[in-house]
LORODREN-395048 format. One record per residue (C-alpha): x, y, z. Coordinates in nm, 3 decimals. Layout:
// residues N
- X,Y,Z
...
***
This chain:
// residues 230
- 3.104,-2.055,-0.647
- 2.995,-1.849,-0.346
- 3.169,-1.540,-0.556
- 2.969,-1.613,-0.853
- 2.652,-1.680,-0.659
- 2.694,-1.340,-0.487
- 2.738,-1.145,-0.827
- 2.383,-1.289,-0.967
- 2.248,-1.380,-0.594
- 1.867,-1.164,-0.680
- 1.854,-1.381,-1.002
- 1.950,-1.728,-0.816
- 1.750,-1.719,-0.509
- 1.416,-1.600,-0.735
- 1.476,-1.899,-0.973
- 1.539,-2.156,-0.666
- 1.268,-2.042,-0.507
- 1.048,-2.117,-0.796
- 1.172,-2.429,-0.801
- 1.090,-2.497,-0.444
- 0.723,-2.404,-0.522
- 0.741,-2.638,-0.789
- 0.871,-2.934,-0.583
- 0.620,-2.840,-0.295
- 0.334,-2.826,-0.549
- 0.398,-3.204,-0.623
- 0.289,-3.314,-0.292
- -0.106,-3.212,-0.392
- -0.052,-3.325,-0.737
- 0.036,-3.662,-0.566
- -0.249,-3.638,-0.353
- -0.511,-3.597,-0.624
- -0.383,-3.824,-0.899
- -0.422,-4.083,-0.582
- -0.801,-4.005,-0.629
- -0.799,-4.169,-0.979
- -0.751,-4.528,-0.873
- -0.840,-4.705,-0.525
- -0.549,-4.979,-0.593
- -0.284,-5.073,-0.330
- -0.042,-4.950,-0.606
- -0.159,-4.597,-0.621
- -0.160,-4.561,-0.221
- 0.191,-4.632,-0.278
- 0.234,-4.368,-0.541
- 0.040,-4.110,-0.344
- 0.349,-4.157,-0.079
- 0.646,-4.199,-0.318
- 0.519,-3.859,-0.493
- 0.454,-3.682,-0.142
- 0.822,-3.782,-0.032
- 0.983,-3.705,-0.389
- 0.821,-3.334,-0.330
- 0.959,-3.280,0.015
- 1.299,-3.416,-0.031
- 1.344,-3.201,-0.329
- 1.220,-2.889,-0.183
- 1.449,-2.957,0.123
- 1.728,-2.990,-0.123
- 1.660,-2.662,-0.312
- 1.596,-2.455,-0.016
- 1.954,-2.424,0.086
- 2.019,-2.188,-0.168
- 1.743,-1.929,-0.081
- 1.795,-1.977,0.288
- 2.156,-2.090,0.372
- 2.361,-1.992,0.089
- 2.319,-1.613,0.086
- 2.479,-1.591,0.444
- 2.789,-1.827,0.335
- 2.817,-1.604,0.042
- 2.854,-1.321,0.251
- 3.054,-1.461,0.499
- 3.304,-1.566,0.234
- 3.298,-1.261,0.104
- 3.453,-1.081,0.396
- 3.667,-1.363,0.488
- 3.790,-1.506,0.162
- 3.693,-1.810,-0.023
- 3.947,-2.008,0.221
- 3.738,-1.906,0.480
- 3.492,-2.178,0.680
- 3.203,-2.039,0.494
- 3.313,-2.223,0.195
- 3.379,-2.553,0.353
- 3.042,-2.542,0.485
- 2.894,-2.483,0.184
- 3.014,-2.792,0.059
- 2.909,-3.003,0.333
- 2.576,-2.876,0.281
- 2.572,-2.964,-0.100
- 2.717,-3.330,-0.008
- 2.409,-3.330,0.248
- 2.128,-3.178,0.119
- 2.241,-3.162,-0.280
- 2.355,-3.458,-0.453
- 2.214,-3.720,-0.185
- 1.895,-3.580,-0.092
- 1.755,-3.353,-0.290
- 1.899,-3.513,-0.652
- 1.944,-3.870,-0.615
- 1.662,-3.942,-0.374
- 1.423,-3.687,-0.556
- 1.521,-3.873,-0.882
- 1.462,-4.195,-0.742
- 1.101,-4.108,-0.559
- 0.996,-3.910,-0.880
- 1.031,-4.239,-1.100
- 0.902,-4.453,-0.857
- 0.575,-4.240,-0.848
- 0.574,-4.208,-1.253
- 0.557,-4.611,-1.274
- 0.344,-4.652,-0.989
- 0.088,-4.403,-1.151
- 0.150,-4.527,-1.526
- 0.097,-4.871,-1.422
- -0.193,-4.835,-1.194
- -0.435,-4.605,-1.442
- -0.496,-4.847,-1.731
- -0.753,-5.038,-1.591
- -0.916,-4.699,-1.540
- -0.979,-4.630,-1.919
- -0.600,-4.453,-1.945
- -0.424,-4.582,-2.295
- -0.122,-4.829,-2.294
- 0.082,-4.555,-2.481
- 0.051,-4.355,-2.167
- 0.164,-4.625,-1.984
- 0.474,-4.694,-2.203
- 0.557,-4.283,-2.189
- 0.550,-4.280,-1.848
- 0.778,-4.580,-1.779
- 1.014,-4.434,-2.051
- 1.033,-4.122,-1.866
- 1.089,-4.261,-1.528
- 1.392,-4.485,-1.676
- 1.563,-4.185,-1.793
- 1.504,-3.985,-1.536
- 1.642,-4.261,-1.261
- 1.980,-4.210,-1.446
- 2.002,-3.885,-1.266
- 2.093,-4.143,-0.965
- 2.420,-4.186,-1.127
- 2.528,-3.806,-1.175
- 2.765,-3.796,-0.895
- 2.949,-4.072,-1.013
- 3.002,-3.838,-1.370
- 2.825,-4.145,-1.611
- 2.843,-4.073,-1.983
- 2.549,-3.891,-2.076
- 2.397,-3.925,-1.778
- 2.252,-3.574,-1.737
- 2.189,-3.558,-2.096
- 1.921,-3.851,-2.038
- 1.806,-3.718,-1.698
- 1.693,-3.385,-1.884
- 1.565,-3.605,-2.173
- 1.370,-3.775,-1.908
- 1.225,-3.459,-1.751
- 1.132,-3.371,-2.130
- 0.921,-3.669,-2.193
- 0.776,-3.676,-1.788
- 0.645,-3.317,-1.867
- 0.476,-3.415,-2.169
- 0.327,-3.720,-1.976
- 0.241,-3.491,-1.715
- 0.024,-3.281,-1.950
- -0.135,-3.607,-2.063
- -0.215,-3.741,-1.695
- -0.371,-3.370,-1.654
- -0.604,-3.410,-1.972
- -0.700,-3.767,-1.925
- -0.808,-3.686,-1.552
- -0.989,-3.365,-1.673
- -1.190,-3.565,-1.943
- -1.235,-3.852,-1.709
- -1.400,-3.637,-1.454
- -1.643,-3.453,-1.675
- -1.750,-3.757,-1.790
- -1.836,-3.882,-1.460
- -2.010,-3.546,-1.384
- -2.226,-3.592,-1.691
- -2.286,-3.941,-1.590
- -2.433,-3.814,-1.261
- -2.620,-3.486,-1.335
- -2.995,-3.501,-1.415
- -3.075,-3.366,-1.709
- -3.303,-3.036,-1.683
- -3.606,-3.051,-1.880
- -3.584,-2.773,-2.171
- -3.877,-2.546,-2.311
- -3.942,-2.815,-2.580
- -4.020,-3.080,-2.327
- -4.371,-2.970,-2.202
- -4.554,-2.656,-2.213
- -4.695,-2.689,-1.843
- -4.351,-2.620,-1.708
- -4.256,-2.307,-1.932
- -4.272,-2.068,-1.649
- -4.025,-2.243,-1.447
- -3.782,-2.370,-1.658
- -3.779,-2.132,-1.955
- -3.893,-1.761,-1.847
- -3.842,-1.601,-2.156
- -4.064,-1.851,-2.349
- -4.357,-1.776,-2.477
- -4.633,-1.987,-2.520
- -4.828,-2.028,-2.828
- -5.133,-1.885,-2.923
- -5.337,-2.214,-2.896
- -5.191,-2.250,-2.559
- -5.336,-1.940,-2.426
- -5.654,-2.025,-2.567
- -5.676,-2.341,-2.421
- -5.598,-2.194,-2.077
- -5.848,-1.971,-2.101
- -6.116,-2.172,-2.203
- -6.015,-2.411,-1.919
- -6.017,-2.150,-1.646
- -6.370,-2.002,-1.764
- -6.514,-2.394,-1.772
- -6.381,-2.458,-1.427
- -6.592,-2.595,-1.121
- -6.504,-2.331,-0.900
- -6.630,-2.029,-1.130
- -6.963,-2.259,-1.217
- -7.065,-2.238,-0.861
- -6.946,-1.876,-0.777
- -6.612,-1.992,-0.572
- -6.334,-1.749,-0.599
***
């Protein structure tokens, strides 16, 4: 494994760095999703989502941080060196138990909590059904170390559904935010609302000829001019 990693080190490190960034991004996503509802369930969802991002990031970081030096040592001392044993040890600690098992479980928990908390805020029931289905399939990844039949395929399908569910969550959240913004933003007067505000609201608006005549007549007949006050 280490020799294969060394042969493609740049690509592997780059891709795992992208995965680490995606895992870390899960933390602010969980926090922002928590603002869509103020129930205790959603508060637990924030904790589960933040924890999911942290444990997955820690598990993935072993590839760009630890494995390159281990591969370098193995290349000089041979695959039977202590570097191979250390690599397998870190995989047993940070790989399956932490990054995968805990990551899958916490991601599934966050998804179920969010999917079941939001319908009372106008989210459709289909959103809940899709989220719960994706969470159940993602949770099958917990059994991956025991090589359960079709476990990896079901886990992959779960993440495909989860990606669609996340896009739906983003779409519903944006739509809800726009509706709230429209409800709290006062309407601005337009040019058709009143002639008296045309200079402020509509700089390019040209008053009608009748309006200009009336304004001129009003100025000439004002009390100030009739008594000589300028």
